N, C-alpha and C positions, 0 to 999 in steps of 0.2 A: 270697548266694548267689554261688558261685562258676561262671559257666557255659565250655563247653567251648573258648573262645578269650581264657580270664583268662592273663594273661602269666605263665607259668611258668618262661622263659628265667632260668637262672642266678640263681634265689631262694637256693636253700640254700647256692650254691658258698663264699662266704666262711664260712661257718659251720660246716662240715663238715670235720673233719681227715681230713688224707689219707690216712691209714691205712684210713680207713672206705668212700673213693671205691668202691674197687673191688668190696667186698662189696656195697654200695647199689646197686651200677649191676646186679649179677647177681640181687640180690632183684627190683630192678626189671623186668627183663626177665623174669623167672619169672610176675612180675605180668601184666604185655603180653599173656602168649602162654596166660593164661586166657581163659575162653569169656565170661566177662563186659566185658573191656578188650580182646580180641582186636582188635574193630572200629574202635576207637580209635588203634592203636599208631603207625602211621604220622604221625597226626596229632599224637600225644604227642612222639613223636622229633625229629621235623622239621619236618612242615607247619605248627605254630604260629609256629614261629621264620622259615619261609621269608616266610609272612605279613607278619610284622612289619619284614623286611629289604629284601623284594624287589616 
């Protein structure tokens, strides 16, 4: 089971071809604006990384 504080930072970065990065970001941002994920948007975009390094 993957919990809310699971380390996601950069996990797919080395495996994603550069031509897909912009498209993947657009899809992710649309998903995060959906009702089921909206409450976790800040956590997914930066708070989990902030906890790791600060």
